[in-house]
C-alpha positions in Angstrom: 0.0 0.0 0.0 1.2 3.5 -0.7 0.3 4.4 2.9 3.5 2.6 4.1 5.8 4.7 2.0 8.1 7.1 3.7 7.8 10.9 3.2 8.1 12.1 -0.4 10.4 15.1 -1.1 10.3 17.1 -4.4 13.4 18.8 -5.7 14.1 20.7 -8.9 14.6 24.1 -10.3 12.3 27.0 -9.8 9.3 26.7 -12.1 9.5 22.9 -12.3 6.1 22.5 -10.7 7.1 21.3 -7.2 4.3 23.0 -5.5 1.6 22.1 -8.0 2.7 18.4 -8.2 3.3 18.3 -4.5 -0.2 19.4 -3.6 -1.8 16.9 -6.0 0.5 14.1 -4.9 -0.3 14.8 -1.2 -4.0 14.8 -2.0 -3.9 11.4 -3.6 -1.6 9.9 -1.0 -3.8 11.4 1.8 -0.8 13.3 3.3 0.0 16.8 4.4 1.7 19.0 1.9 4.5 21.4 3.0 6.5 23.9 1.0 9.9 24.5 2.6 10.0 28.1 1.3 6.6 28.8 2.9 7.7 27.1 6.1 10.8 29.4 6.3 8.5 32.4 5.7 6.2 31.3 8.4 9.0 30.7 10.9 10.6 34.0 10.1 7.6 36.2 9.7 9.0 37.6 6.5 9.0 36.7 2.9 12.0 35.3 1.0 12.8 38.5 -0.9 13.0 40.4 2.4 15.2 37.6 3.9 17.5 37.8 0.9 17.7 41.6 1.2 18.4 41.7 4.9 20.5 38.5 5.4 21.7 37.7 1.9 21.5 34.3 0.3 23.8 32.8 3.0 21.3 33.8 5.7 18.4 32.4 3.8 20.3 29.1 3.2 21.0 28.7 6.9 17.3 29.1 7.6 16.4 26.7 4.8 18.8 24.0 6.2 17.2 24.2 9.6 13.7 23.9 8.0 14.7 20.9 5.8 16.3 19.2 8.8 13.1 19.6 10.8 10.6 18.9 8.0 12.4 15.7 6.7 11.9 14.2 10.2 8.1 14.4 9.8 6.5 11.1 8.8 4.4 10.7 5.7 4.4 14.2 4.3 5.0 15.5 0.8 7.6 18.3 0.9 8.4 20.7 -1.9 11.9 22.2 -1.5 13.3 25.4 -2.8 15.3 25.2 -6.0 18.7 25.8 -4.3 18.1 23.4 -1.4 20.4 20.8 -3.0 23.4 23.1 -2.9 24.0 22.1 0.7 25.5 18.6 1.2 23.7 18.5 4.6 20.3 19.1 2.9 21.0 16.4 0.3 21.8 13.9 3.0 18.6 14.8 5.0 16.5 14.4 1.8 18.1 11.3 0.4 18.3 9.4 3.7 14.9 10.3 5.2 12.4 9.8 2.3 11.9 9.2 -1.4 13.2 12.1 -3.5 11.6 13.0 -6.8 13.5 15.3 -9.1 11.1 17.3 -11.3 13.4 18.1 -14.2 12.3 21.2 -16.1 14.2 22.6 -19.1 15.2 26.2 -19.0 12.5 27.2 -21.5 9.8 25.7 -19.2 11.4 27.5 -16.2 11.4 30.8 -18.2 7.7 30.5 -19.2 6.7 29.8 -15.6 8.9 32.4 -13.8 9.5 35.3 -16.2 7.1 37.7 -14.5 7.4 36.4 -10.9 8.9 39.2 -8.8 9.1 37.0 -5.7 12.2 35.1 -7.0 15.2 37.1 -5.9 17.7 35.2 -8.0 15.9 36.2 -11.2 15.8 40.0 -10.5 18.7 40.4 -13.0 19.0 41.8 -16.5 19.2 38.3 -18.1 17.1 35.8 -16.1 17.5 33.2 -18.9 21.2 33.1 -18.4 20.7 32.9 -14.6 18.4 29.9 -15.1 20.8 28.2 -17.5 23.7 28.7 -15.1 21.7 27.5 -12.1 20.6 24.4 -14.1 24.1 23.5 -15.2 25.4 23.6 -11.6 22.4 22.1 -9.8 21.2 19.4 -12.2 24.0 16.9 -11.2 23.1 17.6 -7.5 19.3 16.9 -8.1 20.3 13.7 -9.9 22.6 12.7 -7.1 19.9 13.0 -4.4 16.9 11.6 -6.5 15.3 8.2 -6.3 13.0 9.1 -9.2 13.6 11.6 -12.0 10.5 13.0 -13.8 10.7 15.3 -16.8 8.2 18.2 -16.5 6.6 20.6 -18.9 5.3 18.0 -21.4 2.1 16.8 -19.8 -0.8 17.8 -17.5 -0.1 17.7 -13.7 -2.6 15.0 -13.0 -1.1 12.8 -15.6 2.4 13.4 -14.1 1.0 12.5 -10.6 -0.4 9.3 -12.0 3.0 8.4 -13.5 4.7 9.2 -10.1 2.2 7.1 -8.2 3.1 4.1 -10.4 6.8 4.7 -9.8 6.2 5.2 -6.0 4.4 1.9 -6.0 7.7 0.1 -6.7 9.0 1.4 -3.4 6.1 -0.4 -1.6 6.7 -3.8 0.0 3.1 -5.0 -0.5 0.8 -5.1 -3.5 -0.3 -1.6 -4.4 -3.4 -0.3 -6.0 -2.9 3.0 -7.8 -5.8 5.4 -7.0 -8.1 6.4 -9.8 -7.2 10.0 -10.7 -10.3 10.4 -12.9 -8.3 11.9 -15.7 -10.2 13.6 -18.5 -9.5 12.8 -22.1 -7.4 15.9 -22.6 -5.2 15.0 -19.6 -4.1 11.6 -20.9 
């Protein structure tokens, strides 16, 4: 049964769909969904752009590591991490050892289309956000792959269809026969 699976952690670049897929996956697994960035904001009482402005990226990353350490100890949650969470070896260890890690792999074009107008992403507030995304992807992709148990390409199908594919892959981590829940996909989502 999928109920016996450990927590599920989503990693990947900004704009990969970690929050969207995470919410849907949590719904079908009957689990709580947590976004580590939102958790940091809740704990801090300030949004991420403010944290970056006042404490810099290093200050934010320290807060992020504390949050990931705490959140990955929760049982049976679905956690979406920030795009840079894998930069810390400590975070990679917490994620890989304490749950099943899914890498949502989004090409730079997909990231651009989903983040171009989003002012809440401090790293993209530069003259050439495409170059930033490309450079981040080049550095982070090997780290996402290192920590991942499952790699899922994004940007090519509907979220519910992706979740159905992920549920099938997660079933292979179960020790007992697993029935994949019916997602009631419409014709255009297949």
